[in-house]
C-alpha positions, 0 to 999 in steps of 0.5 A, a space after each residue: 500500500 502506498 505510504 501516503 495515499 490510498 490507491 485509485 479506484 477504491 471507491 469505484 470498487 464499491 460503486 461498481 458492485 451490485 447490492 445483493 441484499 440491502 440490509 436495514 438502516 440500523 444494520 447498515 450503520 454497523 456494517 459501515 462502522 466495521 468496514 471503515 474501522 477495518 479499512 482504516 486499520 490497514 490505511 493507518 498501518 500503511 502510513 505509519 510504518 514508514 515513520 517507524 522505519 528509522 526507529 526500528 532500524 536503530 533498534 534492530 541494527 537494520 540495514 536499508 535492505 532490511 527496512 526495504 523488506 519490511 515495506 516490501 514484504 507487506 506490499 508484495 502479498 497485498 499487490 499480488 493477492 488483492 484480486 484473489 482476495 476479492 474472488 475468495 470473498 465472492 466465492 466463499 462469502 464476503 463476511 467470512 473472508 473479511 473476518 479471516 483477513 481481519 483476524 490474520 492482520 491482527 495476529 500478524 500485527 502482534 507478531 510485528 510488535 513482538 518481533 525480536 529481529 528483522 527476519 521475524 519482522 519481515 515474515 510478520 509483515 508478509 503475514 500482514 500483507 496476506 491479511 490485508 489482501 483478504 480484508 481490503 477488497 472484502 470491506 469494499 465488497 461488503 459495503 456494496 452488497 449491504 447498501 441499495 444504490 440510492 444510499 450507497 453514495 452516502 455510505 461511500 462518503 462516510 467511508 472516504 471521509 473517515 479513511 481520509 481522517 485516519 490517513 491524515 492523523 495516523 502518521 502523527 499518532 504513530 510518530 507520537 507513539 514512536 517518540 514516547 513509547 516504542 515503534 512496536 506500539 505502532 503495530 499493537 494499536 491494530 489489535 483493539 481495532 481488529 477485535 472491535 471489527 470482529 465483534 461488530 461483524 459477527 453480530 451485525 454484518 450479513 453474509 453475502 456472496 456471488 452465486 455466479 462467481 467464476 472461480 479462483 485463478 490460483 495458477 495466475 495468483 501463484 505464478 504472479 506472486 512468485 514472479 514479483 517476489 523473485 523480481 523484488 528479491 533480485 532488485 533489493 538484494 543487489 545492493 547487498 550481493 552485487 549484480 555479479 552474484 550467481 544467486 541474484 542472476 538466477 533470481 532475476 532470470 526466474 522472475 523474467 520467466 515466471 512473469 512471462 508465464 503469468 501472462 501466458 496463463 492469464 491469456 489462456 484460462 477462461 476466467 483470469 484474475 487479470 483479463 488481458 482483453 481489457 488492455 485492448 482499450 487504448 484508454 484503459 491501457 494508457 490510464 494503467 500505464 499512467 497509474 504505474 508511472 505516477 504511483 511508482 514515483 510516489 511510492 518509490 521516492 516517499 519511502 526515503 522522505 521519513 529517513 531524510 527527515 528523522 535521520 538527516 534533518 533530525 526531526 522528531 518522529 511526531 514532526 516527521 509524521 506531521 510533515 506530509 499533512 498538507 499533502 493529505 489535506 489538499 487531496 481531501 479538500 480538492 478531490 470533489 473539485 478534481 472529479 468534475 474536471 473530466 466532465 468540463 475538459 475531458 480526461 486528457 487535460 487534467 491527466 497531463 496537467 496533474 502529473 506535470 505539477 506533480 513533477 514540479 513537486 518532486 523537483 522541489 524536493 531536490 533543493 533542501 540540503 542539511 538543516 533549514 526550516 520545514 516551511 522553506 525546505 519541504 512545505 512548498 514541495 509537499 503542497 505542489 506535489 499534493 496539488 498535482 496528485 489531487 488533479 490527477 487521481 479523481 480523473 484517473 479513476 474516472 478514466 479507468 471506469 469509463 474505458 470499459 463496458 459497464 459489466 467489467 467496471 469492477 474488475 477494471 477497478 481492481 486491476 488498476 488498484 493492483 497496478 498502483 500497488 505493484 508500481 510502489 512495490 517495484 519502485 522502492 526496490 529499484 530506487 533503493 539501488 540508486 540511493 545506495 550507489 549514489 550514497 557510496 559514491 559521494 561518501 567516498 569522494 567526501 572522505 577523500 576530499 576531507 583527508 579522513 584517515 583510511 582506517 576510518 574509511 575501512 571501519 565505515 565500509 561494513 556500515 554503509 548499507 545503513 545509509 544515514 543510520 551509519 554508526 560512527 567510529 568510537 575511537 575518533 575525536 569529536 571533531 572527526 566524528 562531526 566531520 564524518 557525520 556531515 559527510 554521511 548526511 550530505 551523501 544521503 541528501 545527494 542520493 535523495 536528490 537523484 531519487 527525486 530526479 527519477 520521480 520527476 522523470 516518471 511523472 513527466 513520463 506519465 504526462 507524456 503517456 496521457 498526452 499520447 494514449 488518453 483521448 480528449 473525451 470520455 468516449 
């Protein structure tokens, strides 16, 4: 899940599904309470964990590769199994799968909070991702099946508003917990929420299913998950092993073979989880390519922002959690206005202008160095990026919905959501390579220019994969330690700037995609 922003088409999934057996108004309130609490639990987890990364890195002596896996283990299972999770609910009962997902998410959260090392934390995060893959589509489908069409708009508004609030306050609350209690508390807050969701669901949420469900694409799910997993493993571990390592070469070769096989399987089976026929629509293909580029830029670059704010700029965890509030507030306040842009101007104009403005926001993140005020360094970039994404997201969702036949809107929405999550998954892995390479290059240059003793450089060699959390040599005088710290911080900022350059380029490519593949009208 994106650390800051809900993926596109979440609300479209609710709108697209027919109401199977609308419940009473009293029961509807409890249904809405259970589903919004469950979704909010997943959203809070997605936004808070990035703020916790510096603390758990220090506490568990983790490298940047380790903290990448903390994010990626969750995202991999969620992105790969999201569509399967929705199918499971249709087939076996939406409430049943929703409850299983909620319980699994809670147990995995407890495991995360108790994890004594990074290996167990990564495993627990993978279990959380599996729970979220059952929970997230289940919550959306339950809303759809429980409310008649004339009441669904109000239900969606409540769900969206509550989700926006939790997305906004989650990092701030999480930062406070990290600062005053422990990073482990970030995971433990999920448990009482999950227990309340389960209690409400058992008593008040009706069961529903799709009697005409086409079945489950297990082959596609397994091959796709293994292919994505091998690709992410190859990209992330290249920072630790180097591209010449045989196991790494084998992993990347297996990834290419499995992903190719995935598309072959999806093209041949009668009911695939990823219907390739949807991509025959130029508009749908263009909207999903734009989604991949824009959400890849967002997820990949903003993975490093809390590390910069806390480890380099020396913000408190609470302040770092609040730093992106302007972005979320702009998204919330402008979403309705942005949704009307397609009706007034057609989809192409907002989907060109939005990514162009977002590219300016990413570019503004390149200017801050070490130190300085938040209001002059990071606030302008946050506002501009928020404006660009606000202009892009609602028209992007509308374009996806309008690019396919009405009876395929649900699966189209799910595919676009999965594309957004996969984009962030791959971008974090790929940009980690860039960050580490630039960091090492600039650090070597700084240490040589400032005549740092060779013994010190050698002692830092094993610590470099921690980036800005690198441990300074204890046997050096304060002046030398301060010089080394300055070199480390400037090296991180150099890598951060290159990552933001890539984010800018991806956003510009997104604007070019819209200009080329998105038509001027909804037709």
